TORDREN-820620 format. One record per residue: residue number from 0; residue in one letter; x, y negated, z negated of N, C-alpha, C, O in turn. Coordinates in nm, 3 decimals, decimal comma, padded with zeros to 5 digits. Last residue first. Layout:
TORDREN-820620
NODE_NUM_A_X_Y_Z_X_Y_Z_X_Y_Z_X_Y_Z
...
end
This chain:
TORDREN-820620
NODE_67_X_06,981_-10,372_-09,540_06,858_-10,322_-09,601_06,748_-10,315_-09,496_06,636_-10,276_-09,526
NODE_66_X_07,322_-10,281_-09,475_07,201_-10,360_-09,447_07,080_-10,294_-09,509_07,077_-10,172_-09,528
NODE_65_X_07,631_-10,310_-09,610_07,514_-10,222_-09,606_07,393_-10,310_-09,580_07,365_-10,403_-09,656
NODE_64_X_07,968_-10,320_-09,546_07,845_-10,396_-09,538_07,730_-10,297_-09,523_07,732_-10,210_-09,436
NODE_63_X_08,270_-10,290_-09,728_08,163_-10,227_-09,652_08,041_-10,316_-09,656_08,013_-10,380_-09,757
NODE_62_X_08,616_-10,320_-09,764_08,487_-10,388_-09,762_08,388_-10,311_-09,675_08,420_-10,272_-09,562
NODE_61_X_08,872_-10,245_-09,971_08,792_-10,190_-09,862_08,653_-10,253_-09,869_08,582_-10,240_-09,969
NODE_60_X_09,191_-10,293_-10,066_09,060_-10,358_-10,067_08,984_-10,307_-09,946_09,027_-10,325_-09,832
NODE_59_X_09,433_-10,142_-10,258_09,360_-10,133_-10,131_09,221_-10,193_-10,147_09,142_-10,149_-10,231
NODE_58_X_09,715_-10,248_-10,390_09,574_-10,245_-10,427_09,494_-10,253_-10,297_09,489_-10,358_-10,233
NODE_57_X_10,022_-10,113_-10,449_09,932_-10,156_-10,341_09,788_-10,139_-10,387_09,745_-10,028_-10,420
NODE_56_X_10,309_-10,197_-10,627_10,173_-10,142_-10,637_10,089_-10,200_-10,523_10,085_-10,322_-10,504
NODE_55_X_10,633_-10,117_-10,673_10,546_-10,191_-10,582_10,410_-10,122_-10,586_10,398_-10,004_-10,553
NODE_54_X_10,871_-10,136_-10,931_10,750_-10,072_-10,879_10,678_-10,169_-10,786_10,664_-10,287_-10,816
NODE_53_X_11,086_-10,294_-10,990_11,110_-10,150_-10,984_10,992_-10,077_-10,920_11,009_-09,969_-10,863
NODE_52_X_11,164_-10,600_-10,816_11,078_-10,519_-10,904_11,108_-10,371_-10,884_11,149_-10,328_-10,777
NODE_51_X_11,485_-10,757_-10,805_11,379_-10,680_-10,737_11,296_-10,601_-10,836_11,350_-10,542_-10,930
NODE_50_X_11,700_-10,886_-10,910_11,568_-10,935_-10,949_11,453_-10,855_-10,887_11,336_-10,884_-10,913
NODE_49_X_11,931_-10,785_-10,798_11,916_-10,772_-10,943_11,775_-10,811_-10,990_11,736_-10,772_-11,100
NODE_48_X_11,896_-10,856_-10,524_11,896_-10,716_-10,565_11,873_-10,699_-10,715_11,802_-10,607_-10,755
NODE_47_X_11,659_-11,121_-10,480_11,797_-11,076_-10,493_11,793_-10,934_-10,549_11,696_-10,896_-10,615
NODE_46_X_11,361_-11,096_-10,278_11,429_-11,098_-10,408_11,576_-11,061_-10,393_11,614_-10,982_-10,306
NODE_45_X_11,285_-11,080_-10,006_11,239_-11,191_-10,089_11,320_-11,206_-10,219_11,343_-11,318_-10,264
NODE_44_X_11,383_-10,843_-09,897_11,425_-10,971_-09,838_11,392_-11,089_-09,930_11,465_-11,188_-09,931
NODE_43_X_11,251_-10,654_-10,054_11,397_-10,659_-10,057_11,451_-10,789_-09,998_11,554_-10,840_-10,044
NODE_42_X_10,987_-10,708_-09,976_11,028_-10,729_-10,116_11,179_-10,739_-10,125_11,231_-10,825_-10,197
NODE_41_X_10,998_-10,633_-09,705_10,963_-10,770_-09,742_11,006_-10,802_-09,885_11,055_-10,911_-09,911
NODE_40_X_11,061_-10,357_-09,725_11,153_-10,450_-09,658_11,127_-10,594_-09,700_11,220_-10,670_-09,726
NODE_39_X_10,826_-10,266_-09,854_10,957_-10,249_-09,917_11,058_-10,347_-09,858_11,132_-10,413_-09,932
NODE_38_X_10,638_-10,334_-09,655_10,628_-10,394_-09,788_10,763_-10,383_-09,860_10,809_-10,480_-09,920
NODE_37_X_10,724_-10,170_-09,443_10,727_-10,315_-09,428_10,719_-10,386_-09,563_10,784_-10,488_-09,582
NODE_36_X_10,681_-09,909_-09,546_10,816_-09,952_-09,506_10,825_-10,104_-09,502_10,921_-10,163_-09,552
NODE_35_X_10,401_-09,920_-09,585_10,491_-09,888_-09,696_10,633_-09,937_-09,665_10,698_-09,999_-09,750
NODE_34_X_10,316_-09,967_-09,320_10,295_-10,069_-09,423_10,386_-10,044_-09,543_10,443_-10,139_-09,596
NODE_33_X_10,374_-09,723_-09,201_10,448_-09,841_-09,158_10,434_-09,953_-09,261_10,530_-10,027_-09,286
NODE_32_X_10,181_-09,571_-09,337_10,323_-09,536_-09,348_10,410_-09,655_-09,309_10,509_-09,684_-09,376
NODE_31_X_09,943_-09,693_-09,251_09,980_-09,698_-09,393_10,129_-09,668_-09,410_10,195_-09,733_-09,490
NODE_30_X_09,985_-09,880_-08,942_09,953_-09,759_-09,018_09,994_-09,778_-09,163_10,071_-09,868_-09,195
NODE_29_X_10,047_-10,135_-08,854_09,940_-10,061_-08,786_09,895_-09,939_-08,864_09,779_-09,898_-08,855
NODE_28_X_10,098_-10,416_-09,077_10,140_-10,292_-09,010_10,019_-10,226_-08,946_09,905_-10,256_-08,980
NODE_27_X_10,239_-10,705_-09,246_10,131_-10,630_-09,181_10,188_-10,508_-09,111_10,309_-10,497_-09,087
NODE_26_X_10,293_-10,926_-09,526_10,340_-10,839_-09,419_10,221_-10,764_-09,361_10,114_-10,760_-09,422
NODE_25_X_10,396_-11,184_-09,737_10,288_-11,129_-09,655_10,352_-11,041_-09,549_10,454_-11,076_-09,490
NODE_24_X_10,468_-11,360_-10,022_10,512_-11,247_-09,940_10,389_-11,191_-09,870_10,291_-11,156_-09,934
NODE_23_X_10,490_-11,559_-10,237_10,462_-11,589_-10,097_10,521_-11,482_-10,006_10,610_-11,508_-09,925
NODE_22_X_10,321_-11,438_-10,530_10,445_-11,460_-10,452_10,406_-11,488_-10,308_10,300_-11,446_-10,262
NODE_21_X_10,079_-11,378_-10,645_10,169_-11,468_-10,715_10,302_-11,494_-10,646_10,386_-11,566_-10,699
NODE_20_X_10,054_-11,077_-10,484_09,987_-11,164_-10,581_10,093_-11,246_-10,653_10,185_-11,192_-10,715
NODE_19_X_10,121_-11,039_-10,139_10,168_-11,023_-10,277_10,094_-11,122_-10,366_10,073_-11,237_-10,328
NODE_18_X_09,922_-10,892_-09,898_09,959_-11,019_-09,959_10,003_-10,993_-10,103_09,929_-10,931_-10,179
NODE_17_X_09,906_-10,709_-09,599_09,934_-10,703_-09,743_09,985_-10,839_-09,790_10,077_-10,896_-09,732
NODE_16_X_09,695_-10,572_-09,357_09,767_-10,692_-09,400_09,784_-10,684_-09,551_09,688_-10,655_-09,623
NODE_15_X_09,670_-10,317_-09,104_09,660_-10,363_-09,242_09,742_-10,490_-09,263_09,843_-10,512_-09,197
NODE_14_X_09,475_-10,215_-08,816_09,593_-10,213_-08,900_09,565_-10,272_-09,036_09,450_-10,276_-09,080
NODE_13_X_09,263_-10,443_-08,637_09,316_-10,309_-08,664_09,443_-10,319_-08,746_09,511_-10,421_-08,743
NODE_12_X_09,169_-10,695_-08,630_09,214_-10,639_-08,502_09,270_-10,498_-08,516_09,320_-10,440_-08,419
NODE_11_X_09,121_-10,743_-08,899_09,008_-10,744_-08,806_09,046_-10,678_-08,673_08,962_-10,613_-08,610
NODE_10_X_09,292_-10,528_-09,128_09,292_-10,643_-09,038_09,177_-10,631_-08,939_09,140_-10,520_-08,900
NODE_9_X_09,216_-10,434_-09,454_09,216_-10,392_-09,314_09,206_-10,518_-09,228_09,123_-10,605_-09,253
NODE_8_X_09,437_-10,536_-09,715_09,308_-10,540_-09,648_09,323_-10,486_-09,506_09,431_-10,491_-09,447
NODE_7_X_09,590_-10,524_-10,023_09,595_-10,473_-09,886_09,454_-10,471_-09,829_09,363_-10,412_-09,888
NODE_6_X_09,775_-10,703_-10,248_09,638_-10,677_-10,205_09,645_-10,639_-10,058_09,700_-10,713_-09,977
NODE_5_X_10,047_-10,593_-10,441_10,000_-10,642_-10,312_09,853_-10,608_-10,295_09,811_-10,496_-10,326
NODE_4_X_10,247_-10,660_-10,721_10,120_-10,606_-10,670_10,085_-10,674_-10,539_10,093_-10,796_-10,527
NODE_3_X_10,543_-10,551_-10,875_10,476_-10,651_-10,792_10,353_-10,583_-10,732_10,355_-10,465_-10,698
NODE_2_X_10,722_-10,500_-11,186_10,640_-10,456_-11,072_10,583_-10,576_-10,998_10,575_-10,686_-11,052
NODE_1_X_10,916_-10,614_-11,348_10,910_-10,469_-11,340_10,823_-10,419_-11,226_10,845_-10,309_-11,173
NODE_0_X_11,146_-10,868_-11,353_11,015_-10,830_-11,305_11,012_-10,679_-11,287_11,097_-10,623_-11,218
end
């Protein structure tokens, strides 16, 4: 596996939640810097060293509501 993609959403209570696409990996953090560390740790825990992806891609989902 060359890369893994996480969908990152803002949590309702603040901070961020990241879900890996196609894998059962979920992590959360209060800041983007902490999220980077937590995502790396989660990937390292989920995969054996030889199977770890070389790239972790974070897809930031930002939702806005506009009233008319």
